[in-house]
N, C-alpha and C positions, 0 to 999 in steps of 0.2 A: 678484320672482324670489328664488331661494334659492341661497346659496353654502354648501358644506359643507366644513369642515376635518376631516380624519381624521389623528390624531396618535399616534405611538408614542414611547417613550423608555425608556432603561435596560433594554433587552433582554439586555444582558450576555452575548451569545454563546449564549443558549439558543435555538438555531435549531429544535430539535425538542422535542416535549413529553415531555422526560425530564430528571431531575436526575442521572442516571447512578448513583444509589444501587442500584437494581435493574436488572440488565443487560437484562432482557426487558420492563421496564415503560415503555411509550411513551404513557401515558394521562394525563400530568400536565396540569393545567388552565391551561397557559401555553405560550408559545413564539412565535418569529417566524413559524413556519409557520401557526399559528392566527391571528396578527395579519394575515397576508397574506390569509387566507380572509375575515376580517371586512371588510377594505378592499375586496376585490373584490366582495363581496356588496353593500356600501354604494354602490360605484360603479355597479353594475348597477341599484340602486334609484333613484339620483338622476341618473345619467348622467355619463359621464366629464367632460363640459364644465361640470359644476357642482361638481366636487370637486377639492380641493387636499390632497395627502398629504405629511405632514412627519414628521421624526424628530429628537429632541433628544439623540442621542448615547449614550455608554457602550455600545458594541457589541462592542468587540474583546476584552474581558476579563470573566471571571466564571464561565463554564461550563467543564466538563471538555473539551468539544469545542474551545472557544477556546484553552484551555491547550495541548492537543495540537497544534492548527494552528500555534501559535507555536513549540512545542518541536522540530518537525521541521527548522526552519531553511530550509525549502523554500517559497519565495514562491508556488509553484503551489498550495500548500494555502491560503495566504492569499487567493489569487485565487478559489478555490472558495468559501471562506468569504464573500468579498465578493459573489460572484455570487448568493448566497442573498438578500442584502439588495437587490441589483439586481432580483431577481425580484418583489419586492413592488410596485415601481412608484412610488417616492417622487418627489416634485417638488422637494423641497429638504430639506437635512439640516444639522445643526450637530454639533460635536464635544463629547464629554463628557470629564471629567477622567480617567476610567479608560482612555480611548483613547490616552493618553500612556504607559501602563504598560510597553509593550514597546519604547519608544524611537522616535526621529523617523524613522528609515529605514523601520521597519515601518508607522508611521502614514502616512508620505508615500505609500508604495505603495498603501495602502488608500484614501487620498484620491484618488489619481490613477486608481484603477480603479473608483470609484463613478460610476455613470451620472448620478445626481442631483447637482446642484451642491451643494458644501459652502459654506455661508454662514458667514463668520467675520469678525466686526467687532472682536474684541479680543485675539486671539492674534497678536501683531505681531512682525515682524523687529526685533530690538533696536536695530539701527543705523538703519534707514530708517523704522521705525514704520509700515510698511504691512503689511496682512495677510500673514502667512507662508504660510497655506493659503487656497485657495478665493477667494471674491469677497465684497465688502462687502454686496451685496444682490442680489435678483433680483426682477423684475417679471413676474408671470404673468398671462396674460389668460384669463379664463373667462367665456363667455357675455356678452361686451361689458363686463365689469368688469376693472379693473386692480388686481391684488393685489400689494402690496409685501411682501417677506419679508426680515427681518433675522435674524441668527443670532449668538448670544453664548454664551460658556462661562464658568463660574465662574472668577474671577480667582485662586482659591486653589490652582490646580494646582501652582505652584512650591513651595508649602508641603508638598505630599504626595510629590513626585517627586524622585528623585536628580537631581543637577545635569545629568548627561549627557543625561537625557531631555527637558530643556527648554533645552539650550544654545543661545544665540543668540536666545532668544525673550523677549518682554516681554508680560506679561498685564495688560491695562488693565482698569479698572473697567467692569463690564457696564453699570452705570447711566450713566456718562459717555459711553460709546460709543453707547448707544441714544439718549440725549439729543441727541447730535450728528447721528447718521444719520436719526433720526426727522424732524428739521426739513428735511433734504434730500429725503427720500423722500415724506413725507406730501403735499406739493403735487402729486406726480406720479401718485398712485394714489387709488383709491376706498376701499380697505380696507388697513390696515396691520397686519400680523401680525409677532410676534416669537417666534422659537424660542429658548428659553433653557435651557441646561443649568445650571440653578440654581433655587433655590426661594425661599421666603419667610421672612424674618427676623422678621416679625410677621404676625399673623392678617390675611388679606386683607380681612375684613369689619370687624373691631373695631379693628384697629391694635395690639392687645395684643402686646407682645414675646414671641416664642416661643423665642428663643435669643439669645445675645450677638450684637450687631451688629458682626461681625468683618470683613464684606465678602465672606464666602464666598457668602452668599445676599443678593441685593439686590432681590428680587422686589417687596417692598412699596414700596420707594422708587421703583422704576420705575413701579409701578401708580399711585401717588399723585402723582408729580411729572412724569410724561411723558404728558399727556392724548392725544397723537397716536396712541397704541397702542390698536387696537380688539380684537385677539385675541392672547392671551398663552398660548403653547404651551410648557409648562415640563417640567422633569424633575429629576434629581439626588437629591431627597430620598426618592424611592420612595413618595411619598404618592399617595392617590387623591383628586383634586380635580376638581370641575366646578361652576362657579358663574359668575354674572354680577354684577359689582359695580363701582361707579365707572365705569360705561359701558364696561366691559371684560369680555370673556369670558375666563375662566381655566380651564385644564385641566392635569392632571398624571395620567398613566395607570398609576401604580404601578411594578411591577418584573417583569422577565423576560417581558414580553409577556402579562401577565395580563389586560390590557384595552387597548382602543383608545379614545382620547378623541375625542369628536365635538362640533364646534361648528357650529350652523346659524345662518347670518347671513341675515336677510331684508332685502332691499334694494328701495327704491322704483324701479320700472322707468324712470321719467322723470328723477328727480333723482339717482339712484344713491346716495342717502343711506341709511344703515342705519336701519331702522324697528324691528327687534327681533333679539335674539340668545338662543339657548337652548343648553345644554350637557348632555352626558351621557357616561357611561362604558359601553362595550359589553364585557361579559365575553367573553373569547375561548374559554372552556371549552366553550361551546355550538357551536363551529365546528370542523369536521374540519381537520386539517393540510392545507395547500395542497400538492398534488403537485409544483407547479413549484418550490417551495422544497426539498421533501424530496429530490427527485432530484438537485439541485445538490450536495448534500453527503452522499449515501448512502455513497460510498466513504470519505469522511473520517470519518463516524460509525462505520463498521465498524472502521477502524483505531484510532479513539479507544477503543473498547471493548476491543480487544486490548491496547492500551498501558496501560489502567487496571488490568488484571488481572495485570500483571507484578510479581512480588515485588521489593521494593527492600531489605528488611531483615528480620531476625528478632530478636525480643525474648526475654529469658529468662523473662518472664511478661507477661501482658496488662497494658495500660495503658488501662483502660476509664473511661467516664463513664456513669453510669446514665441520666441525662437532663440536658439543658442547664440547666434551671432549678435543679434540686437540686444539680448540680455547682457552679454559681456560688455558692450560699449555703453549701454544706457542704464543698466541696472534692472533688477526685477525682484518682486516679492520673494520668489523661491530662493534666489541667491541670499537675500537678507535672512531668510529662515535658517539656512545652513550656518550663516555667521552667528546668528543669535544662539543657535544650539551649541556651537563651538565655544562661545563665551560662557554659556551656562555651565558647561562641564569643566572648563579650565579656570574660570574667574580671571581670565587674562584681560588686558586693556584693549587689545586690538585683535581682530580675526582676519585671516586671509583664506580665500577659497577660489577654486576655479569652477567653471561649468564643465562637468566631466563627460557629458554626452551631447553629441550634435543633435540628437532628437529629443532632448529634455523638454518636457512640457510642464513640469512642476506638479503640485498636488492640488486635487480638489478637496472638498471638505472631508470626505472619507478617504483615508490613505491605506493602501494595501501593500503587501510585500512587493508585488509587481511594480508599483509606483516607485518604491525605494530603489530597487535594483536597476530599473530602466533610467531613472534620473541620476543615479550615482553608481555606475556600473562597477566601480572599484570598492564598493562598500564592504566587501568581505576581505579585501586586501590591505586596506589602509587603517592606521590608527591615528588618533589625535594626540598632538604634542603641544606642550607649552614651552616656548622658546624665549630666552632672555636676550634682549638687544638694547643697544643704545638708540637714541632718537636718530642719530646720524646713520646708523646701520639700517634702521627701518626706512629712512628716506632713500638710501641706496637701493633697497629692495623694491620699493614702489617705483622708483625711477626705472629700474631694470624692466619691470612689467610694462611700463609705459612705452618702452622701446619696441614692443611688439607691433605698435600701431603706426600708421602713416596716412597720408591723403591718397585716396585711390584715383583711378583714371577719370572717375565721374566727379571728382572734387569732394567726395565724402570720406569719412574716416573708415579705414579698413585695416586689415592685418598684413604685415609684410610677408613676402612670398615664402621665406624660409620656414615659417611656421605653418604654412598651408601645403607646400609642395616638398617632396613628392607625396607625402601623407600629412593630413592635418594633425598637428600636435598642440592644439589650442587648449588642451587640458593643462598646459603649462602657463597659461595666462591667468594670473591671479588678480582679484580685486579685493579691496580692504574695507573694513567696517569696525566700529562706527566712526572712524576718522572721516572728516570731510576734506576732500582734496580735489584740486583742479589741475589739469595738465594741458599745457599749450604745446600741441604737436608741431607747431611752426618752429619751435626752438630745438637746438641740438640735443641729441640723446644724452641723458645724464643731467640736463639742465631744464627739464620740462615742468617740474612741479612749481606752480605759482601759488598754491595754497595747500597747507597741510596742518589741520588742527584736530584736536581731540577735546570734545566737550567745550568747544569755544576757545580753547587755548592752543597756541602754536606748539608743535612738537619741538622739544628742546634737544639739541645735538647730544649733550652730555648726560641727559637724564635716562634712567633705565625704564624700559617698557617691556611688557610681557605680551607675546604674540601667540595666538592659537592657530595652528596650521597642521596639516596632515604630515605623517612621518616621511612620505616621499619627498615633500618639499623641504622639510626640516633638515634632511640629510643632503640637500643640494640638488634634488631632482629638478630638471629644467634649466640647469646651469646658472641658477641664481647666485648672486654674490652674497656674502655675509653669513649664510647658514653654515653650521658645522656641528658635529656630534657633541662637542663640549658645551654648546649653548642650549642644548635640550635640558630643561629642568625636570620635566615629567613626561611620561608617555602613558596614556590611558590603557588599561588592560581590558579593552573592549574594542570591537570594530564598529564601523559606521552603521551597520544594520542594527546592532544592539543599541547604539546611541540614538538613532532615529526612534526606535521603539520606546526607549525610556523617556526621551525628551518630549515626544509628542503626546505621551500619556501621563506626564507628571502633574499636569494641571491645565489651566486655561491658557493656552499659548496664543499670545497676541502677535500676529505677523506684522512686522514693520514694513510699510509700503513706501517709505520715503526713499528718495534717491540721494545718496551721500557723496557721489563722485561725478565728475564731469570731464570729458575729453573734448577739446575744441581746437580750432585753428584761428590764430589771431590775425592772419592775413593770408592772402592767396599767393601761391608761388607755383612755378612750373617744374 
């Protein structure tokens, strides 16, 4: 017999096939509505009694529609949002780190209104150490088989969230909890599956480290040290994965509902032992949006479009960015505007920011909410911090960022492959302001800075400086050196949407158009 797992993750509130950049374009090759159509087509193909449908979180934040649903303060809008997910017909779900972005009350309402059980093994009540949400596991019966499902979330959530969003919670190691519950559940079931909002710290096949082993992603450790797991349904890294290795089927379906991951488990009819497993990713672009999802949020979508077009500020001149790649390397007025805003709020010495969107175009004279969310898509998720650093630590941070760059095949400056493949993660590449710095990419990593001054004076190793940067980076996001929780002096009690609205309307904002950094090659090499 065959058992089929259909898995989604990291839809980030993209319920409809649009990124809201073009008001009339609903033909984007992703969305929960397309995911739903894939799932229903596969259920029809294999039969409901042979299919298990799962999701690994990051649903509440990311899209303009998700931002609007939260902004109204009306939980009836959150209910409509949640009903769209209910229309898909999930059997089990777990939470993602971004599901905590809007606080525990918002998340609790979402959890309580999900028809599918939320499986949660490692987000615990800090006092009792029992799961704060949902249940530890579920056993689903399909065609005479017992399928056990566990659910875990990256333990790194407290490193990214303000304290009030995780108050009273303890985030335990995903590995430790799966190790514990696998021994309990495995004897009771024929197949054991794990939903994990987390990814792989090392290549699943070779074991080669792909990032620092910080505990954020523990997938490889789970894969290699917990043999009880048959099916590993992952997310968080936005990667596209489908493989079978070490007697485990592994999938991860990308981002925004661009694919549904499918695992087909073949089982001996008599012994109920697994005889074979195959995996694949089904692109959703080839499937029309599911009307059952679309109708749930039609009114919410209409109001989102109206909200996005409301002007929130006027600039004395545009703050544009020609394109994201060029802007990162050469600078742009839009990047400077973000830096100016961060310095204005924090009174810091230096500011650091990344270009958060590959399609960022910056601002015209009239700035709408659509402009803010499309240019800074994490605007609702991040907060601004002021970090205390020595000059030496600041230098290390800037050197690390310079390590993203290399000479490309055409002899030009470009980004090294690991920040572009398999998914672009250039939101981790920071530039700095108003320091003036120059970086010679011909030199070895860590020794590339040839100039680093602030207001005409060299940065001093032993002197204390204050840096404005978002909380994702201030807590080590992007694997930067030197950042740590104890160096955060203040964290603003407002998100970037609020900051843009306040800063751009506080007075006559003069956009700085100067370029304060330069990357270059001092000589050619092969």
